[in-house]
N, C-alpha and C positions, 0 to 999 in steps of 0.2 A: 504494500500500500504506500509506503514512504517513497519507494522508487518511482511509482507512478506520479506522486505529487511533485517530486523533484523534476521529472521529465516535463510535466505540464508547466511548471514555473520556468524551466529552461526555455521552452519554446515560446512562452509569453514574453520573456525578456528579449529573446532573439527577434521576435516579431516587432516589438516596440522599438528596438534599436534600429532595425531596417526602416521602419515607418518614419521615425524621426529623422533619419538620414535623408530620406527622399523629400520630406517636407523642407528640410534645411537647404537642399539644393535648389528648390524652386522659390524659396523665400526672398522677397525684395527688401524687407525691413531688416536692417543690421542687428537691432536689439533682439528681435524675435529669433533671428538666425543663431545668435549666441545662446539664447535659452534652449533652443532645440538641440544645439550641439552639446550642451551640458546634459540634457536628458538622454541623448543618444549615448554619451560616454557612461552615464550611470547604468543604463540598461545593458550596455556591452560588458561592463565589469561584473554585473550580477550574472549575466549569461556565462561568462568565463568561469566564475566561481562555482556556479551550479554544474557546469560541464565537467569540472574537475571532480565533483562528487560522484558523477555517474560512472 
């Protein structure tokens, strides 16, 4: 059960990372672009952390 939860969390953070990266590429506002970059970095670090547990 715990493995399934880790896998779901991993894919959630991976999806959010890629989603924020795509939004960041199309963003025209520099302030919003920086916020999206921070979010993408957070989700990437969580995905890496969860990937190491699996």
